[in-house]
SEDOTOR-65330 format. One line per 5 residues: number of its first residue (from 1); for each residue x, y, z of C-alpha. Coordinates in steps of 0.2 Angstrom, whole numbers, padded with zeros to 4 digits. Layout:
N
NUM) X:Y:Z | ... .
REM end
This chain:
359
1) -0041:-0231:-0111 | -0057:-0223:-0104 | -0052:-0224:-0086 | -0035:-0217:-0090 | -0043:-0202:-0099 .
6) -0055:-0199:-0085 | -0040:-0200:-0072 | -0031:-0187:-0082 | -0046:-0175:-0084 | -0050:-0177:-0065 .
11) -0032:-0173:-0059 | -0030:-0158:-0071 | -0047:-0150:-0066 | -0042:-0149:-0047 | -0029:-0140:-0038 .
16) -0023:-0141:-0020 | -0015:-0156:-0011 | -0031:-0162:-0003 | -0042:-0163:-0019 | -0027:-0170:-0029 .
21) -0025:-0183:-0015 | -0043:-0188:-0016 | -0042:-0190:-0035 | -0026:-0201:-0034 | -0034:-0212:-0021 .
26) -0050:-0214:-0031 | -0043:-0218:-0048 | -0029:-0230:-0041 | -0043:-0240:-0032 | -0055:-0239:-0046 .
31) -0048:-0253:-0057 | -0048:-0265:-0042 | -0067:-0261:-0039 | -0071:-0262:-0057 | -0062:-0279:-0059 .
36) -0070:-0286:-0043 | -0088:-0281:-0050 | -0084:-0289:-0067 | -0078:-0305:-0059 | -0094:-0307:-0049 .
41) -0104:-0304:-0065 | -0093:-0318:-0074 | -0082:-0306:-0084 | -0063:-0306:-0084 | -0055:-0289:-0085 .
46) -0036:-0286:-0086 | -0032:-0277:-0069 | -0013:-0274:-0072 | -0017:-0265:-0089 | -0029:-0253:-0081 .
51) -0019:-0250:-0066 | -0003:-0247:-0076 | -0013:-0234:-0087 | -0020:-0225:-0072 | -0003:-0224:-0063 .
56) 0006:-0218:-0079 | -0008:-0205:-0082 | -0007:-0198:-0064 | 0012:-0199:-0063 | 0013:-0189:-0079 .
61) 0000:-0176:-0073 | 0009:-0174:-0057 | 0025:-0171:-0067 | 0017:-0158:-0078 | 0009:-0149:-0063 .
66) 0026:-0148:-0055 | 0035:-0141:-0070 | 0021:-0129:-0074 | 0010:-0123:-0060 | 0023:-0128:-0046 .
71) 0035:-0117:-0055 | 0023:-0103:-0057 | 0019:-0103:-0038 | 0038:-0103:-0035 | 0040:-0088:-0047 .
76) 0026:-0079:-0039 | 0033:-0081:-0021 | 0051:-0076:-0027 | 0044:-0061:-0037 | 0033:-0054:-0023 .
81) 0040:-0060:-0006 | 0050:-0043:-0004 | 0034:-0032:-0007 | 0019:-0042:-0001 | 0013:-0050:0015 .
86) 0012:-0069:0015 | -0007:-0068:0015 | -0008:-0058:-0001 | 0005:-0070:-0009 | -0006:-0085:-0005 .
91) -0020:-0076:-0013 | -0010:-0074:-0029 | -0005:-0092:-0028 | -0023:-0098:-0027 | -0029:-0086:-0040 .
96) -0014:-0082:-0052 | -0026:-0077:-0065 | -0028:-0060:-0055 | -0010:-0057:-0058 | -0003:-0046:-0073 .
101) 0016:-0045:-0073 | 0017:-0033:-0087 | 0014:-0014:-0085 | -0004:-0010:-0083 | -0014:0006:-0079 .
106) -0022:0005:-0062 | -0030:0017:-0050 | -0019:0016:-0035 | -0018:0024:-0018 | 0001:0029:-0015 .
111) 0010:0031:0001 | 0026:0041:0003 | 0034:0043:0021 | 0050:0051:0027 | 0058:0054:0044 .
116) 0060:0072:0049 | 0078:0078:0050 | 0085:0060:0047 | 0101:0067:0038 | 0106:0075:0054 .
121) 0102:0060:0065 | 0112:0048:0054 | 0127:0059:0054 | 0128:0057:0073 | 0127:0038:0073 .
126) 0139:0024:0070 | 0135:0014:0055 | 0130:-0001:0066 | 0118:0009:0077 | 0111:0018:0062 .
131) 0107:0001:0053 | 0099:-0006:0069 | 0088:0010:0071 | 0082:0009:0053 | 0079:-0010:0054 .
136) 0068:-0007:0069 | 0059:0007:0062 | 0056:0000:0044 | 0051:-0017:0051 | 0037:-0009:0062 .
141) 0030:0002:0048 | 0031:-0012:0035 | 0022:-0024:0046 | 0007:-0012:0047 | 0008:-0009:0028 .
146) 0007:-0027:0025 | -0007:-0030:0037 | -0017:-0017:0028 | -0014:-0026:0011 | -0001:-0014:0004 .
151) 0013:-0017:-0008 | 0030:-0010:-0003 | 0038:-0003:-0018 | 0055:0001:-0011 | 0065:0009:0003 .
156) 0076:0024:0000 | 0086:0026:0016 | 0073:0030:0029 | 0059:0033:0016 | 0045:0020:0013 .
161) 0036:0020:-0004 | 0021:0009:-0005 | 0004:0007:-0014 | -0013:-0001:-0014 | -0024:-0009:-0027 .
166) -0010:-0019:-0036 | -0006:-0033:-0040 | -0023:-0038:-0032 | -0038:-0027:-0034 | -0044:-0019:-0018 .
171) -0060:-0008:-0020 | -0056:0000:-0003 | -0038:0004:-0007 | -0039:0022:-0001 | -0047:0017:0015 .
176) -0033:0004:0018 | -0020:0017:0014 | -0026:0031:0025 | -0029:0018:0039 | -0011:0012:0037 .
181) -0004:0030:0038 | -0014:0033:0055 | -0008:0016:0062 | 0010:0020:0057 | 0009:0037:0066 .
186) 0002:0029:0081 | 0015:0015:0081 | 0029:0027:0080 | 0022:0037:0094 | 0023:0021:0105 .
191) 0041:0018:0099 | 0046:0036:0102 | 0052:0035:0120 | 0063:0020:0115 | 0071:0030:0100 .
196) 0073:0045:0111 | 0084:0035:0123 | 0095:0030:0108 | 0095:0047:0099 | 0092:0060:0113 .
201) 0079:0067:0101 | 0061:0063:0095 | 0059:0053:0079 | 0044:0060:0068 | 0038:0054:0051 .
206) 0030:0064:0037 | 0017:0055:0026 | 0010:0060:0009 | -0005:0051:0001 | -0013:0052:-0016 .
211) -0025:0042:-0026 | -0025:0042:-0045 | -0021:0032:-0061 | -0003:0026:-0063 | 0006:0013:-0073 .
216) 0012:-0002:-0062 | 0021:-0017:-0066 | 0039:-0025:-0069 | 0051:-0011:-0074 | 0069:-0011:-0077 .
221) 0082:-0020:-0088 | 0080:-0037:-0095 | 0091:-0044:-0081 | 0085:-0034:-0066 | 0068:-0026:-0063 .
226) 0057:-0021:-0049 | 0038:-0021:-0047 | 0035:-0003:-0046 | 0024:0012:-0052 | 0026:0028:-0062 .
231) 0015:0042:-0066 | 0009:0060:-0061 | -0001:0053:-0046 | 0015:0045:-0039 | 0024:0062:-0041 .
236) 0010:0071:-0032 | 0010:0059:-0017 | 0029:0062:-0016 | 0026:0081:-0016 | 0012:0080:-0002 .
241) 0025:0071:0009 | 0036:0086:0008 | 0022:0099:0009 | 0018:0093:0027 | 0034:0103:0032 .
246) 0025:0119:0026 | 0011:0117:0038 | 0020:0109:0052 | 0010:0093:0051 | 0014:0075:0048 .
251) 0001:0067:0037 | -0007:0074:0022 | -0019:0067:0009 | -0026:0074:-0008 | -0044:0077:-0012 .
256) -0044:0062:-0023 | -0040:0051:-0008 | -0052:0060:0003 | -0066:0056:-0009 | -0062:0038:-0012 .
261) -0060:0033:0006 | -0079:0039:0008 | -0079:0046:0025 | -0070:0032:0033 | -0059:0044:0044 .
266) -0062:0062:0049 | -0052:0075:0040 | -0049:0094:0040 | -0046:0104:0025 | -0029:0112:0025 .
271) -0027:0122:0010 | -0028:0123:-0009 | -0010:0122:-0015 | -0001:0123:-0031 | 0014:0111:-0031 .
276) 0030:0112:-0041 | 0028:0103:-0058 | 0009:0104:-0058 | -0002:0118:-0066 | -0019:0114:-0057 .
281) -0020:0117:-0039 | -0024:0103:-0027 | -0035:0103:-0011 | -0026:0094:0003 | -0032:0087:0019 .
286) -0026:0081:0036 | -0033:0064:0041 | -0036:0063:0060 | -0039:0049:0072 | -0058:0049:0077 .
291) -0053:0053:0095 | -0042:0068:0091 | -0056:0074:0079 | -0069:0074:0093 | -0057:0082:0106 .
296) -0052:0096:0094 | -0070:0101:0087 | -0069:0119:0093 | -0051:0122:0087 | -0055:0114:0070 .
301) -0070:0124:0068 | -0060:0140:0071 | -0047:0134:0059 | -0060:0131:0045 | -0067:0149:0048 .
306) -0049:0156:0046 | -0047:0146:0030 | -0063:0153:0023 | -0057:0171:0026 | -0040:0167:0019 .
311) -0047:0159:0003 | -0058:0175:0000 | -0043:0187:0003 | -0047:0193:0020 | -0029:0191:0027 .
316) -0031:0202:0042 | -0047:0193:0048 | -0039:0176:0044 | -0023:0181:0054 | -0033:0186:0069 .
321) -0042:0169:0070 | -0026:0159:0067 | -0017:0169:0080 | -0030:0162:0093 | -0025:0145:0088 .
326) -0007:0146:0085 | -0002:0139:0103 | -0009:0122:0099 | -0010:0121:0080 | 0006:0122:0070 .
331) -0004:0124:0054 | -0012:0139:0061 | 0005:0146:0065 | 0010:0143:0047 | -0005:0153:0041 .
336) 0000:0168:0052 | 0016:0169:0043 | 0008:0167:0026 | -0005:0180:0030 | 0008:0193:0036 .
341) 0017:0190:0020 | 0002:0193:0009 | -0003:0208:0019 | 0014:0216:0016 | 0014:0211:-0002 .
346) -0004:0210:-0008 | -0006:0199:-0024 | -0013:0207:-0040 | -0025:0193:-0042 | -0030:0181:-0028 .
351) -0037:0164:-0031 | -0036:0157:-0014 | -0021:0146:-0019 | -0005:0144:-0008 | 0009:0142:-0020 .
356) 0022:0130:-0014 | 0039:0135:-0022 | 0050:0120:-0015 | 0048:0102:-0018 .
REM end
């Protein structure tokens, strides 16, 4: 009874094939060793009884493991293989205690991307060509998101929605998210000549990123659900993706994300915007690859000066500065139009906020 109990305790306290194999070998051999030692000392012990007890215990433990932990691992793989990279799934399998399948409140970094003018592109393609194009594009972007530890929430046509810091905690989630965005833009730039041959036009992607609290977990009906997120922070990330269009740029992050990535990447402040559905304005930034930031130091300093004048209501002065940058900076060109609009129709009260009227 003692050796059978010890075998059961040992096999239940270890996990993994290697450790479990060592336990099995040790306890199956133990009765032989014990009986040999007893025989040399002049005692007779029932070998078959001990061996039978050990084998039955280990067999039962293996069966219980298969029906509980083995089933749990299979469930984790099936539940998350659509959203996570294999490396992250293995972490979940090794540490299932980190997983909460119900809805929970988490600080997330949220990624929304969309292709510019894709509706027009899709109308000019055959269904087979459109499917091949989307598969190539989505595969390349998803690989980068997974490499950075992100969770793909869903695809909506050409749009990608992803987030970081769930289901596993990632203290550097904002940094990972912004790095994924910059890598996705660089990868698309590499693929652009190939897409140009197929489409006869350039393929460009807008990305919006925000970090904030959201509810994440399994949501849906009792028979069909997704591991997804909801909350105001999610809505803001979606809005930022669309606001890129206003400034003629392709990657935008919120102040919250900028603060949480702790200076991992250089940024330039773009504006203080009020978006549809939110009362409080949000300061938004454009993250830049370090080499671009170094190359554009003079231009970015001029843009910052123009933004300062714009914020305090000096629209003619801001227009003059932005006009000197308009040939190389789409955001400066957008500000020229805005300054002229405000000069022609001066606001009664000016708080330095660019009100975005469209989603």
